[in-house]
C-alpha positions in Angstrom: -4.3 2.6 -2.6 -3.7 6.3 -1.8 -4.5 6.7 1.9 -1.3 8.6 2.5 -2.1 11.7 0.4 -5.7 12.6 1.0 -7.0 14.4 4.0 -10.0 13.6 6.2 -12.2 16.0 4.3 -11.9 14.1 1.0 -14.9 12.9 -0.9 -16.0 9.5 0.4 -17.2 7.9 -2.8 -16.9 8.2 -6.5 -18.8 11.0 -8.2 -21.4 10.1 -10.8 -22.2 6.7 -9.4 -25.1 7.7 -7.2 -27.2 9.0 -10.1 -27.4 5.6 -11.9 -30.2 3.4 -10.5 -29.0 -0.2 -10.3 -31.8 -1.5 -12.5 -30.3 0.5 -15.4 -26.9 -1.0 -15.4 -27.3 -4.5 -13.8 -27.2 -7.2 -16.5 -30.4 -9.3 -16.6 -28.4 -12.4 -15.7 -27.6 -10.9 -12.3 -31.0 -9.7 -11.3 -32.6 -11.6 -8.6 -29.4 -13.5 -7.6 -28.6 -13.9 -4.0 -25.1 -12.3 -3.8 -22.6 -12.2 -1.0 -19.7 -9.7 -0.9 -16.5 -10.2 1.0 -13.9 -7.6 1.8 -10.8 -7.8 4.0 -11.6 -4.9 6.3 -13.5 -1.6 6.3 -11.4 1.0 8.0 -11.3 3.8 5.4 -12.2 4.8 1.8 -9.3 3.9 -0.4 -9.0 2.4 -3.8 -10.2 -1.0 -2.8 -13.3 0.3 -1.1 -14.1 2.3 -4.3 -14.2 -0.9 -6.2 -16.4 -2.4 -3.5 -18.7 0.6 -3.6 -19.6 -0.3 -7.2 -20.7 -3.7 -6.1 -22.6 -2.4 -3.1 -24.6 -0.1 -5.4 -25.2 -3.0 -7.9 -26.3 -5.4 -5.1 -27.8 -3.3 -2.3 -29.5 -6.4 -0.8 -26.3 -8.4 -0.6 -24.7 -9.3 2.8 -21.2 -7.9 3.2 -18.6 -9.9 5.1 -15.5 -8.3 6.5 -13.0 -8.9 9.3 -13.6 -5.5 11.0 -15.8 -2.5 10.3 -15.2 1.0 11.7 -18.6 2.6 11.4 -18.7 5.7 9.3 -15.3 5.2 7.7 -16.6 4.3 4.3 -19.1 5.7 1.8 -22.9 5.8 2.5 -23.4 3.0 -0.2 -21.1 0.7 1.8 -22.3 1.8 5.3 -26.0 1.0 4.2 -25.1 -2.7 3.6 -25.9 -5.6 5.9 -22.4 -6.0 7.3 -21.2 -9.1 9.2 -17.8 -8.9 10.9 -15.5 -11.5 12.4 -14.5 -12.1 16.1 -11.7 -9.6 15.6 -14.3 -6.8 15.7 -14.4 -7.4 19.5 -10.7 -7.0 20.1 -9.9 -3.9 22.2 -8.1 -1.2 20.1 -8.4 -3.3 16.9 -8.7 -0.3 14.6 -5.3 1.0 15.7 -3.5 -2.4 15.6 -5.4 -4.7 13.2 -2.4 -5.0 10.8 -0.5 -6.7 13.7 -3.2 -9.3 13.9 -2.2 -10.9 10.6 -1.5 -14.3 12.2 -5.1 -14.4 13.5 -6.8 -13.3 10.3 -7.1 -16.8 8.7 -8.9 -18.2 11.7 -11.1 -15.1 12.0 -12.1 -15.4 8.4 -13.1 -19.0 9.1 -15.9 -17.7 11.2 -17.8 -16.5 8.1 -20.6 -18.8 7.1 -21.9 -17.9 3.6 -25.2 -19.7 3.1 -28.2 -19.3 0.8 -26.2 -17.6 -1.9 -26.0 -17.9 -5.7 -22.8 -15.9 -6.3 -19.9 -14.8 -4.0 -17.7 -11.9 -5.0 -14.6 -11.2 -2.8 -12.2 -8.3 -3.0 -9.0 -9.5 -1.6 -5.4 -8.7 -0.8 -5.4 -10.7 2.4 -8.0 -13.3 3.5 -11.3 -12.3 1.9 -11.0 -15.0 -0.8 -10.9 -17.7 1.9 -14.6 -17.7 2.8 -16.2 -21.2 2.8 -19.3 -21.3 0.5 -21.8 -24.0 -0.5 -20.6 -26.5 -3.2 -21.5 -25.4 -6.7 -21.7 -21.7 -6.0 -19.3 -19.6 -8.1 -16.8 -17.5 -6.2 -15.2 -14.6 -8.2 -12.2 -13.0 -6.5 -11.2 -9.5 -7.5 -7.6 -9.8 -6.4 -5.6 -6.7 -5.5 -2.5 -8.9 -4.9 -1.8 -12.3 -3.4 -1.1 -11.9 0.4 1.8 -9.5 0.3 3.8 -10.6 3.4 3.5 -14.3 2.4 4.7 -13.8 -1.2 6.4 -10.8 -2.8 7.0 -8.8 0.5 8.2 -11.8 2.4 12.0 -11.4 1.9 12.0 -7.7 2.6 10.1 -8.3 5.9 12.4 -11.0 7.0 15.4 -8.9 6.2 14.1 -6.2 8.5 14.7 -8.7 11.4 18.2 -9.6 10.3 19.7 -8.3 13.5 17.3 -10.4 15.7 17.8 -14.0 14.5 15.3 -15.6 16.9 12.5 -13.3 15.8 13.5 -13.7 12.2 13.3 -17.5 12.5 9.9 -17.2 14.1 8.7 -14.8 11.4 10.0 -17.1 8.7 8.0 -20.0 10.2 4.9 -17.9 10.4 5.1 -16.6 6.9 5.7 -20.1 5.5 2.5 -21.2 7.2 0.7 -18.2 5.9 1.9 -18.9 2.4 0.7 -22.5 2.5 -2.6 -21.4 3.9 -3.0 -18.7 1.3 -2.2 -21.1 -1.5 -4.8 -23.5 -0.2 -7.4 -20.7 0.2 -7.0 -19.8 -3.4 -8.5 -23.1 -4.4 -11.9 -21.9 -3.0 -12.0 -19.3 -5.8 -13.6 -20.4 -9.1 -12.7 -17.3 -11.1 -9.9 -14.8 -10.4 -10.0 -11.2 -11.7 -6.7 -9.2 -11.4 -6.4 -5.5 -11.1 -3.4 -5.3 -13.6 -1.2 -7.5 -15.7 1.3 -7.3 -12.9 -1.1 -8.9 -10.5 -2.2 -11.4 -13.2 1.4 -12.6 -13.4 1.6 -12.9 -9.6 -1.7 -14.9 -9.4 -0.2 -17.3 -12.0 3.1 -17.5 -10.1 1.6 -17.9 -6.6 -1.5 -19.8 -7.2 -0.9 -21.4 -10.7 -4.3 -19.9 -11.8 -5.4 -17.9 -14.8 -7.1 -14.6 -14.3 -8.9 -11.9 -16.3 -7.6 -8.3 -16.0 -10.1 -5.5 -15.1 -8.4 -2.3 -14.1 -9.8 -0.4 -11.0 -11.9 2.7 -11.6 -10.6 6.2 -11.7 -12.9 9.2 -11.0 -12.5 11.0 -14.4 -15.6 13.0 -13.7 -13.9 14.7 -10.8 -10.4 14.7 -12.1 -10.5 16.6 -15.4 -8.6 19.6 -16.9 -9.5 23.1 -15.7 -12.4 24.8 -17.5 -10.1 27.7 -18.5 -6.9 26.4 -19.9 -3.8 27.8 -18.1 -0.1 27.3 -18.7 1.7 24.7 -16.7 3.9 26.0 -13.9 7.6 25.1 -13.3 7.2 22.6 -10.4 7.2 18.9 -10.5 4.7 17.0 -8.4 4.8 13.9 -6.1 1.5 12.7 -4.7 2.1 9.6 -2.6 2.2 8.0 0.8 5.7 8.6 2.1 6.9 5.1 2.6 10.2 3.5 1.5 9.0 1.4 -1.4 7.5 4.4 -3.2 11.1 5.7 -3.8 10.2 9.3 -3.1 13.7 9.9 -1.8 15.0 9.6 -5.4 12.8 12.5 -6.6 13.5 14.6 -3.5 17.3 14.1 -3.8 17.4 14.8 -7.5 15.3 17.9 -7.4 17.0 19.2 -4.3 20.4 18.7 -5.8 19.6 20.3 -9.2 17.4 23.1 -7.8 14.3 21.9 -9.6 11.1 22.8 -7.8 9.3 19.8 -6.4 6.0 19.8 -4.5 5.4 16.7 -2.3 1.8 15.9 -1.3 1.5 13.1 1.2 2.4 11.9 4.7 4.0 8.9 6.2 6.9 7.5 8.2 9.5 8.7 5.7 8.6 12.4 5.9 11.1 13.4 8.5 14.0 11.8 6.7 12.9 13.3 3.3 12.6 16.8 4.8 16.1 16.4 6.2 17.6 15.5 2.8 15.5 18.1 0.8 16.9 21.3 -0.4 15.1 24.7 -0.5 13.5 23.9 -3.9 11.4 21.1 -2.3 8.1 21.8 -0.6 6.2 19.4 1.6 2.4 19.9 1.9 1.3 16.8 3.9 -2.2 15.4 3.4 -4.4 17.4 1.1 -8.0 17.4 0.0 -9.0 15.9 -3.4 -9.7 19.4 -4.6 -6.1 20.5 -3.7 -4.6 17.4 -5.4 -6.6 18.1 -8.5 -5.5 21.7 -8.6 -1.8 20.6 -8.5 -2.4 18.0 -11.2 -3.7 20.8 -13.4 -0.8 23.1 -12.7 2.3 20.9 -12.4 5.0 20.7 -15.0 4.8 16.8 -14.7 3.9 14.2 -12.1 6.9 12.1 -11.0 6.1 8.4 -10.2 9.3 6.6 -9.2 7.7 3.7 -7.4 6.4 0.3 -8.6 2.7 -0.1 -7.9 0.2 -3.0 -8.3 -1.9 -0.6 -10.3 -1.2 3.1 -9.4 -4.3 5.3 -9.4 -2.3 8.6 -9.1 -0.8 8.6 -12.6 -4.2 8.0 -14.1 -5.7 10.9 -12.1 -2.9 13.1 -13.3 -3.5 12.1 -16.9 -7.2 12.8 -16.4 -6.3 16.4 -15.6 -4.1 16.6 -18.6 -0.8 16.4 -16.8 2.4 14.8 -18.1 3.7 11.8 -16.2 7.3 10.7 -15.8 7.2 7.1 -14.4 9.2 4.0 -13.8 8.3 1.5 -16.5 7.3 -1.2 -14.0 4.1 -2.3 -12.4 0.7 -0.8 -13.2 2.1 2.5 -14.6 3.6 0.6 -17.5 0.0 -0.4 -18.5 -1.7 2.9 -17.9 0.6 5.7 -19.0 0.9 6.4 -22.7 4.5 7.3 -23.5 3.2 10.2 -25.6 1.9 11.7 -22.4 5.2 11.9 -20.6 8.3 9.8 -20.3 9.3 6.3 -19.0 12.6 5.1 -17.6 13.7 1.6 -16.9 16.0 1.4 -13.9 14.6 2.2 -10.3 17.5 4.7 -9.6 17.8 8.4 -9.0 20.2 8.6 -11.9 17.7 7.0 -14.3 14.9 9.3 -13.0 17.1 12.4 -13.5 18.1 11.3 -17.0 14.5 10.9 -18.0 13.6 14.4 -16.7 16.5 16.0 -18.4 15.9 14.2 -21.7 12.2 15.2 -21.6 13.1 18.8 -20.9 15.7 18.8 -23.7 13.1 17.5 -26.1 10.9 20.6 -25.3 8.7 18.8 -22.8 6.5 17.0 -25.4 3.0 16.3 -24.2 -0.5 16.0 -25.6 -3.1 16.9 -23.0 -6.1 15.6 -25.0 -4.3 12.3 -25.5 -3.6 12.1 -21.8 -7.3 12.7 -21.1 -8.4 10.1 -23.6 -6.0 7.6 -22.0 -7.4 8.2 -18.5 -11.0 7.8 -19.8 -10.2 4.2 -20.6 -10.1 3.6 -16.8 -13.3 5.6 -16.0 -15.9 4.3 -13.5 -18.5 3.3 -16.2 -15.8 1.2 -18.0 -14.9 -0.6 -14.8 -18.6 -1.2 -13.8 -19.5 -2.5 -17.2 -16.6 -4.9 -17.5 -16.9 -6.3 -14.0 -20.7 -6.7 -14.0 -20.6 -8.2 -17.5 -18.0 -10.7 -16.3 -20.1 -11.6 -13.3 -23.1 -12.1 -15.6 -20.9 -14.3 -17.8 -20.0 -16.4 -14.8 -23.6 -16.6 -13.6 -24.8 -17.9 -17.0 -22.0 -20.4 -17.4 -20.1 -18.4 -20.1 -17.1 -18.1 -17.8 -17.4 -21.8 -16.8 -14.2 -23.8 -16.1 -14.1 -27.6 -16.0 -15.2 -28.6 -12.5 -16.8 -25.3 -11.7 -20.7 -25.8 -11.7 -23.1 -23.0 -12.5 -24.9 -21.1 -9.7 -28.1 -22.4 -8.2 -30.3 -20.8 -10.7 -31.4 -24.2 -12.0 -32.5 -25.4 -8.6 -34.5 -22.2 -8.1 -36.1 -22.6 -11.5 -36.9 -26.3 -10.7 -38.5 -25.3 -7.4 -40.6 -22.7 -9.2 -41.8 -25.1 -11.8 -42.7 -27.8 -9.2 -44.7 -25.2 -7.3 -46.5 -24.2 -10.5 -47.4 -27.8 -11.4 -48.7 -28.4 -7.8 -51.1 -25.6 -8.2 -52.6 -27.1 -11.4 
């Protein structure tokens, strides 16, 4: 979710989670279950892996299935799991080029064989939800988004090949097949959980399925206001991967043109172009450590968030540090940012962003740091952990039962135990 802003020295996991023994927070209905976890790939420690980490700590005996695993790229809690990869793991240079292997991923995921399980939990934005499991076993998918290239990113990808019609036609055929496959794979999920209302709407549109919203966790123990309160400085902040859909160019252009100070943390293919268009009031810092990002959240005049994200962890981190946020009122930010903690604008344009900044400044930069902090705490790790595990317990006991979705194999286990007991009499 935020791989473009944090340097290699960043903390691998979420602070605070290691101190809590699993027995203390695991609902009784989940204890003793045979659980399988499925994740698309393990090549770094981003937002999706931080969600996975919670489940790895809750179910340390579970088997973890993934397409590829770069050893040492994730947190100790994930690395300690029993990890089973797909045939793609053996492809030379796979960690550099795995995103280009999208056409092979459905077949690779078909190599997973999930047996002897009572509950399957997948965390998916690609193929993780497609695992074949025994009949009657609930499969809960924590969905980051339906497969992006097959659905909401399809038209933009095809447009990028507009000057090469033959390749565009081939890509269209491939993406049509991927969409059909992804729709079929969704039928293997008994319960969908979405990371935001935005994704809940996509799941309904793409799969015609209902879902429960449980927002991802934000590390509010690490991201918090400074111990000694200091006045905010006169610079605006961007913390983002520098890619086109983030619309960083709007903030760079506006601040450069008006002479407002802007600090940009992050790296990516857009950096060279952005630096060319930036004026002297814009500073690029590249990748930074979590500590450096937290320091800038604490000191900036406001965080600017001009992109539309599925969830958007950066605005919530900024709120946790007491920072104002000026954001496009679309995607996850519309759900997470309290208007009292900054300012929204409705059109994804430089003019609308600039008007929002100017109106906020003219109003005296209204902001309530304590309210910002309280808003962020609604997305804290313990909140996520409790909601997700409680939902899994509900599924395991039948409370989340849908017509046609049987309960897990607890009953068969109980029957076996009772037969064994009667045999001993």
